[in-house]
PyMOL CGO cylinders between C-alpha atoms (Angstrom):
from pymol import cmd
from pymol.cgo import CYLINDER

trace = [
    CYLINDER, 16.06, 23.63, 1.12, 15.42, 20.18, -0.72, 0.3, 1, 1, 1, 1, 1, 1,
    CYLINDER, 15.42, 20.18, -0.72, 12.14, 20.42, -3.04, 0.3, 1, 1, 1, 1, 1, 1,
    CYLINDER, 12.14, 20.42, -3.04, 9.31, 17.91, -1.58, 0.3, 1, 1, 1, 1, 1, 1,
    CYLINDER, 9.31, 17.91, -1.58, 6.94, 16.80, -4.43, 0.3, 1, 1, 1, 1, 1, 1,
    CYLINDER, 6.94, 16.80, -4.43, 4.03, 14.35, -4.39, 0.3, 1, 1, 1, 1, 1, 1,
    CYLINDER, 4.03, 14.35, -4.39, 4.28, 12.70, -6.92, 0.3, 1, 1, 1, 1, 1, 1,
    CYLINDER, 4.28, 12.70, -6.92, 0.84, 12.01, -8.98, 0.3, 1, 1, 1, 1, 1, 1,
    CYLINDER, 0.84, 12.01, -8.98, -1.48, 8.73, -8.48, 0.3, 1, 1, 1, 1, 1, 1,
    CYLINDER, -1.48, 8.73, -8.48, -1.32, 7.07, -11.82, 0.3, 1, 1, 1, 1, 1, 1,
    CYLINDER, -1.32, 7.07, -11.82, -4.02, 4.85, -13.30, 0.3, 1, 1, 1, 1, 1, 1,
    CYLINDER, -4.02, 4.85, -13.30, -2.11, 2.51, -15.13, 0.3, 1, 1, 1, 1, 1, 1,
    CYLINDER, -2.11, 2.51, -15.13, 0.74, 2.29, -13.38, 0.3, 1, 1, 1, 1, 1, 1,
    CYLINDER, 0.74, 2.29, -13.38, -0.15, 0.98, -10.01, 0.3, 1, 1, 1, 1, 1, 1,
    CYLINDER, -0.15, 0.98, -10.01, 3.18, 1.61, -7.89, 0.3, 1, 1, 1, 1, 1, 1,
    CYLINDER, 3.18, 1.61, -7.89, 2.44, 5.50, -8.48, 0.3, 1, 1, 1, 1, 1, 1,
    CYLINDER, 2.44, 5.50, -8.48, -0.31, 5.05, -5.62, 0.3, 1, 1, 1, 1, 1, 1,
    CYLINDER, -0.31, 5.05, -5.62, 2.33, 3.60, -3.56, 0.3, 1, 1, 1, 1, 1, 1,
    CYLINDER, 2.33, 3.60, -3.56, 4.88, 6.17, -4.34, 0.3, 1, 1, 1, 1, 1, 1,
    CYLINDER, 4.88, 6.17, -4.34, 2.12, 8.95, -3.67, 0.3, 1, 1, 1, 1, 1, 1,
    CYLINDER, 2.12, 8.95, -3.67, 1.53, 7.54, 0.08, 0.3, 1, 1, 1, 1, 1, 1,
    CYLINDER, 1.53, 7.54, 0.08, 5.28, 7.09, 0.76, 0.3, 1, 1, 1, 1, 1, 1,
    CYLINDER, 5.28, 7.09, 0.76, 5.42, 10.79, -0.55, 0.3, 1, 1, 1, 1, 1, 1,
    CYLINDER, 5.42, 10.79, -0.55, 2.58, 11.86, 1.58, 0.3, 1, 1, 1, 1, 1, 1,
    CYLINDER, 2.58, 11.86, 1.58, 4.24, 10.19, 4.42, 0.3, 1, 1, 1, 1, 1, 1,
    CYLINDER, 4.24, 10.19, 4.42, 7.88, 11.32, 3.81, 0.3, 1, 1, 1, 1, 1, 1,
    CYLINDER, 7.88, 11.32, 3.81, 5.79, 15.01, 3.62, 0.3, 1, 1, 1, 1, 1, 1,
    CYLINDER, 5.79, 15.01, 3.62, 3.90, 15.22, 6.51, 0.3, 1, 1, 1, 1, 1, 1,
    CYLINDER, 3.90, 15.22, 6.51, 4.75, 17.19, 9.13, 0.3, 1, 1, 1, 1, 1, 1,
    CYLINDER, 4.75, 17.19, 9.13, 4.73, 19.70, 5.63, 0.3, 1, 1, 1, 1, 1, 1,
    CYLINDER, 4.73, 19.70, 5.63, 1.02, 19.00, 4.55, 0.3, 1, 1, 1, 1, 1, 1,
    CYLINDER, 1.02, 19.00, 4.55, -0.61, 19.71, 8.19, 0.3, 1, 1, 1, 1, 1, 1,
    CYLINDER, -0.61, 19.71, 8.19, 1.60, 22.35, 8.72, 0.3, 1, 1, 1, 1, 1, 1,
    CYLINDER, 1.60, 22.35, 8.72, 0.08, 23.57, 5.01, 0.3, 1, 1, 1, 1, 1, 1,
    CYLINDER, 0.08, 23.57, 5.01, -3.26, 22.17, 6.19, 0.3, 1, 1, 1, 1, 1, 1,
    CYLINDER, -3.26, 22.17, 6.19, -2.41, 24.44, 9.63, 0.3, 1, 1, 1, 1, 1, 1,
    CYLINDER, -2.41, 24.44, 9.63, -2.50, 27.56, 7.18, 0.3, 1, 1, 1, 1, 1, 1,
    CYLINDER, -2.50, 27.56, 7.18, -4.62, 27.50, 5.35, 0.3, 1, 1, 1, 1, 1, 1,
    CYLINDER, -4.62, 27.50, 5.35, -7.47, 25.74, 7.59, 0.3, 1, 1, 1, 1, 1, 1,
    CYLINDER, -7.47, 25.74, 7.59, -10.78, 26.97, 5.54, 0.3, 1, 1, 1, 1, 1, 1,
    CYLINDER, -10.78, 26.97, 5.54, -9.32, 25.73, 2.17, 0.3, 1, 1, 1, 1, 1, 1,
    CYLINDER, -9.32, 25.73, 2.17, -7.78, 22.47, 3.31, 0.3, 1, 1, 1, 1, 1, 1,
    CYLINDER, -7.78, 22.47, 3.31, -10.18, 21.44, 5.22, 0.3, 1, 1, 1, 1, 1, 1,
    CYLINDER, -10.18, 21.44, 5.22, -12.20, 18.57, 4.19, 0.3, 1, 1, 1, 1, 1, 1,
    CYLINDER, -12.20, 18.57, 4.19, -8.11, 17.89, 3.02, 0.3, 1, 1, 1, 1, 1, 1,
    CYLINDER, -8.11, 17.89, 3.02, -6.97, 17.57, 5.78, 0.3, 1, 1, 1, 1, 1, 1,
    CYLINDER, -6.97, 17.57, 5.78, -5.84, 14.35, 7.78, 0.3, 1, 1, 1, 1, 1, 1,
    CYLINDER, -5.84, 14.35, 7.78, -6.35, 12.88, 11.21, 0.3, 1, 1, 1, 1, 1, 1,
    CYLINDER, -6.35, 12.88, 11.21, -3.57, 11.66, 13.36, 0.3, 1, 1, 1, 1, 1, 1,
    CYLINDER, -3.57, 11.66, 13.36, -6.26, 8.02, 12.62, 0.3, 1, 1, 1, 1, 1, 1,
    CYLINDER, -6.26, 8.02, 12.62, -6.12, 9.03, 8.60, 0.3, 1, 1, 1, 1, 1, 1,
    CYLINDER, -6.12, 9.03, 8.60, -2.05, 9.19, 8.53, 0.3, 1, 1, 1, 1, 1, 1,
    CYLINDER, -2.05, 9.19, 8.53, -1.90, 5.52, 10.79, 0.3, 1, 1, 1, 1, 1, 1,
    CYLINDER, -1.90, 5.52, 10.79, -4.70, 4.38, 8.62, 0.3, 1, 1, 1, 1, 1, 1,
    CYLINDER, -4.70, 4.38, 8.62, -2.50, 5.43, 5.10, 0.3, 1, 1, 1, 1, 1, 1,
    CYLINDER, -2.50, 5.43, 5.10, 1.04, 4.05, 7.00, 0.3, 1, 1, 1, 1, 1, 1,
    CYLINDER, 1.04, 4.05, 7.00, -1.02, 0.61, 7.29, 0.3, 1, 1, 1, 1, 1, 1,
    CYLINDER, -1.02, 0.61, 7.29, -1.66, 1.21, 3.68, 0.3, 1, 1, 1, 1, 1, 1,
    CYLINDER, -1.66, 1.21, 3.68, 1.78, 1.71, 3.14, 0.3, 1, 1, 1, 1, 1, 1,
    CYLINDER, 1.78, 1.71, 3.14, 2.79, -0.74, 4.45, 0.3, 1, 1, 1, 1, 1, 1,
    CYLINDER, 2.79, -0.74, 4.45, 0.38, -3.76, 3.43, 0.3, 1, 1, 1, 1, 1, 1,
    CYLINDER, 0.38, -3.76, 3.43, 1.47, -2.34, -0.58, 0.3, 1, 1, 1, 1, 1, 1,
    CYLINDER, 1.47, -2.34, -0.58, 5.36, -2.68, 0.62, 0.3, 1, 1, 1, 1, 1, 1,
    CYLINDER, 5.36, -2.68, 0.62, 6.29, -5.61, -0.91, 0.3, 1, 1, 1, 1, 1, 1,
    CYLINDER, 6.29, -5.61, -0.91, 4.44, -5.57, -4.06, 0.3, 1, 1, 1, 1, 1, 1,
    CYLINDER, 4.44, -5.57, -4.06, 6.04, -2.76, -4.96, 0.3, 1, 1, 1, 1, 1, 1,
    CYLINDER, 6.04, -2.76, -4.96, 9.43, -4.40, -4.10, 0.3, 1, 1, 1, 1, 1, 1,
    CYLINDER, 9.43, -4.40, -4.10, 8.54, -7.75, -5.75, 0.3, 1, 1, 1, 1, 1, 1,
    CYLINDER, 8.54, -7.75, -5.75, 7.09, -5.17, -9.18, 0.3, 1, 1, 1, 1, 1, 1,
    CYLINDER, 7.09, -5.17, -9.18, 10.81, -3.61, -9.21, 0.3, 1, 1, 1, 1, 1, 1,
    CYLINDER, 10.81, -3.61, -9.21, 12.33, -7.21, -9.15, 0.3, 1, 1, 1, 1, 1, 1,
    CYLINDER, 12.33, -7.21, -9.15, 11.01, -8.64, -11.75, 0.3, 1, 1, 1, 1, 1, 1,
    CYLINDER, 11.01, -8.64, -11.75, 11.29, -5.51, -14.25, 0.3, 1, 1, 1, 1, 1, 1,
    CYLINDER, 11.29, -5.51, -14.25, 15.25, -5.58, -12.77, 0.3, 1, 1, 1, 1, 1, 1,
    CYLINDER, 15.25, -5.58, -12.77, 15.32, -8.11, -15.14, 0.3, 1, 1, 1, 1, 1, 1,
    CYLINDER, 15.32, -8.11, -15.14, 14.90, -11.95, -16.42, 0.3, 1, 1, 1, 1, 1, 1,
    CYLINDER, 14.90, -11.95, -16.42, 12.97, -13.10, -13.64, 0.3, 1, 1, 1, 1, 1, 1,
    CYLINDER, 12.97, -13.10, -13.64, 13.57, -17.34, -13.41, 0.3, 1, 1, 1, 1, 1, 1,
    CYLINDER, 13.57, -17.34, -13.41, 10.87, -19.52, -12.24, 0.3, 1, 1, 1, 1, 1, 1,
    CYLINDER, 10.87, -19.52, -12.24, 12.84, -19.38, -8.63, 0.3, 1, 1, 1, 1, 1, 1,
    CYLINDER, 12.84, -19.38, -8.63, 12.45, -15.89, -8.52, 0.3, 1, 1, 1, 1, 1, 1,
    CYLINDER, 12.45, -15.89, -8.52, 9.13, -15.53, -9.42, 0.3, 1, 1, 1, 1, 1, 1,
    CYLINDER, 9.13, -15.53, -9.42, 8.10, -18.67, -6.60, 0.3, 1, 1, 1, 1, 1, 1,
    CYLINDER, 8.10, -18.67, -6.60, 9.46, -17.01, -4.44, 0.3, 1, 1, 1, 1, 1, 1,
    CYLINDER, 9.46, -17.01, -4.44, 7.53, -13.64, -5.39, 0.3, 1, 1, 1, 1, 1, 1,
    CYLINDER, 7.53, -13.64, -5.39, 4.63, -15.94, -5.13, 0.3, 1, 1, 1, 1, 1, 1,
    CYLINDER, 4.63, -15.94, -5.13, 4.70, -17.48, -1.88, 0.3, 1, 1, 1, 1, 1, 1,
    CYLINDER, 4.70, -17.48, -1.88, 5.96, -14.76, 0.09, 0.3, 1, 1, 1, 1, 1, 1,
    CYLINDER, 5.96, -14.76, 0.09, 3.67, -12.47, -1.50, 0.3, 1, 1, 1, 1, 1, 1,
    CYLINDER, 3.67, -12.47, -1.50, 0.95, -15.13, -0.50, 0.3, 1, 1, 1, 1, 1, 1,
    CYLINDER, 0.95, -15.13, -0.50, 1.85, -15.41, 2.80, 0.3, 1, 1, 1, 1, 1, 1,
    CYLINDER, 1.85, -15.41, 2.80, 2.58, -11.80, 3.48, 0.3, 1, 1, 1, 1, 1, 1,
    CYLINDER, 2.58, -11.80, 3.48, -1.57, -10.95, 1.80, 0.3, 1, 1, 1, 1, 1, 1,
    CYLINDER, -1.57, -10.95, 1.80, -2.26, -14.07, 4.46, 0.3, 1, 1, 1, 1, 1, 1,
    CYLINDER, -2.26, -14.07, 4.46, -1.54, -12.44, 7.52, 0.3, 1, 1, 1, 1, 1, 1,
    CYLINDER, -1.54, -12.44, 7.52, -2.36, -9.45, 6.93, 0.3, 1, 1, 1, 1, 1, 1,
    CYLINDER, -2.36, -9.45, 6.93, -6.05, -10.82, 5.88, 0.3, 1, 1, 1, 1, 1, 1,
    CYLINDER, -6.05, -10.82, 5.88, -6.32, -12.82, 9.34, 0.3, 1, 1, 1, 1, 1, 1,
    CYLINDER, -6.32, -12.82, 9.34, -5.34, -9.74, 10.80, 0.3, 1, 1, 1, 1, 1, 1,
    CYLINDER, -5.34, -9.74, 10.80, -1.67, -11.67, 12.74, 0.3, 1, 1, 1, 1, 1, 1,
    CYLINDER, -1.67, -11.67, 12.74, 1.51, -10.96, 13.90, 0.3, 1, 1, 1, 1, 1, 1,
    CYLINDER, 1.51, -10.96, 13.90, 1.68, -7.26, 13.10, 0.3, 1, 1, 1, 1, 1, 1,
    CYLINDER, 1.68, -7.26, 13.10, -1.53, -6.68, 11.39, 0.3, 1, 1, 1, 1, 1, 1,
    CYLINDER, -1.53, -6.68, 11.39, -3.58, -7.56, 14.10, 0.3, 1, 1, 1, 1, 1, 1,
    CYLINDER, -3.58, -7.56, 14.10, -4.48, -3.76, 15.34, 0.3, 1, 1, 1, 1, 1, 1,
    CYLINDER, -4.48, -3.76, 15.34, -4.78, -2.58, 11.11, 0.3, 1, 1, 1, 1, 1, 1,
    CYLINDER, -4.78, -2.58, 11.11, -7.94, -0.97, 10.27, 0.3, 1, 1, 1, 1, 1, 1,
    CYLINDER, -7.94, -0.97, 10.27, -10.73, -3.85, 9.35, 0.3, 1, 1, 1, 1, 1, 1,
    CYLINDER, -10.73, -3.85, 9.35, -11.27, -1.70, 6.18, 0.3, 1, 1, 1, 1, 1, 1,
    CYLINDER, -11.27, -1.70, 6.18, -7.78, -3.09, 4.63, 0.3, 1, 1, 1, 1, 1, 1,
    CYLINDER, -7.78, -3.09, 4.63, -7.61, -6.08, 6.22, 0.3, 1, 1, 1, 1, 1, 1,
    CYLINDER, -7.61, -6.08, 6.22, -10.82, -6.78, 4.42, 0.3, 1, 1, 1, 1, 1, 1,
    CYLINDER, -10.82, -6.78, 4.42, -10.33, -5.45, 1.27, 0.3, 1, 1, 1, 1, 1, 1,
    CYLINDER, -10.33, -5.45, 1.27, -6.68, -8.05, 1.38, 0.3, 1, 1, 1, 1, 1, 1,
    CYLINDER, -6.68, -8.05, 1.38, -8.79, -10.63, 2.73, 0.3, 1, 1, 1, 1, 1, 1,
    CYLINDER, -8.79, -10.63, 2.73, -11.69, -10.27, 0.48, 0.3, 1, 1, 1, 1, 1, 1,
    CYLINDER, -11.69, -10.27, 0.48, -9.53, -10.25, -2.72, 0.3, 1, 1, 1, 1, 1, 1,
    CYLINDER, -9.53, -10.25, -2.72, -8.23, -13.42, -1.38, 0.3, 1, 1, 1, 1, 1, 1,
    CYLINDER, -8.23, -13.42, -1.38, -11.00, -15.09, -1.54, 0.3, 1, 1, 1, 1, 1, 1,
    CYLINDER, -11.00, -15.09, -1.54, -11.65, -13.78, -4.75, 0.3, 1, 1, 1, 1, 1, 1,
    CYLINDER, -11.65, -13.78, -4.75, -8.33, -15.69, -5.73, 0.3, 1, 1, 1, 1, 1, 1,
    CYLINDER, -8.33, -15.69, -5.73, -9.01, -18.70, -4.20, 0.3, 1, 1, 1, 1, 1, 1,
    CYLINDER, -9.01, -18.70, -4.20, -12.71, -18.47, -6.16, 0.3, 1, 1, 1, 1, 1, 1,
    CYLINDER, -12.71, -18.47, -6.16, -11.36, -18.22, -9.43, 0.3, 1, 1, 1, 1, 1, 1,
    CYLINDER, -11.36, -18.22, -9.43, -7.84, -20.37, -9.32, 0.3, 1, 1, 1, 1, 1, 1,
    CYLINDER, -7.84, -20.37, -9.32, -10.32, -22.87, -7.75, 0.3, 1, 1, 1, 1, 1, 1,
    CYLINDER, -10.32, -22.87, -7.75, -11.90, -22.83, -11.01, 0.3, 1, 1, 1, 1, 1, 1,
    CYLINDER, -11.90, -22.83, -11.01, -9.53, -23.25, -13.40, 0.3, 1, 1, 1, 1, 1, 1,
    CYLINDER, -9.53, -23.25, -13.40, -9.46, -26.86, -13.01, 0.3, 1, 1, 1, 1, 1, 1,
]
cmd.load_cgo(trace, "trace")
């Protein structure tokens, strides 16, 4: 049997949050079984069906950041690569923040956070002129 682990979140490495969430999703069945086996001790840590849906949606929203970080970290990114990343992330975040396409049914907490972050970015970016 293969050992399953969930990585710890590291404050200084945002990708560790993405990795930790992905590990939890991969170990979902085991985590549910563990929560049921030790209900008294783990009740406040046990996720509901809605909680798991939220975690999966959050993981999906963070996925492009992880992919683009790995792409940039794998070598020397060119201006073409960085431009593609910028526009890819911009489109991704605009769709998520506006709850369009596959994000239409995503949790409001996630989409509102994306929308608020975009507003802050645009406010900052527009003051740099």
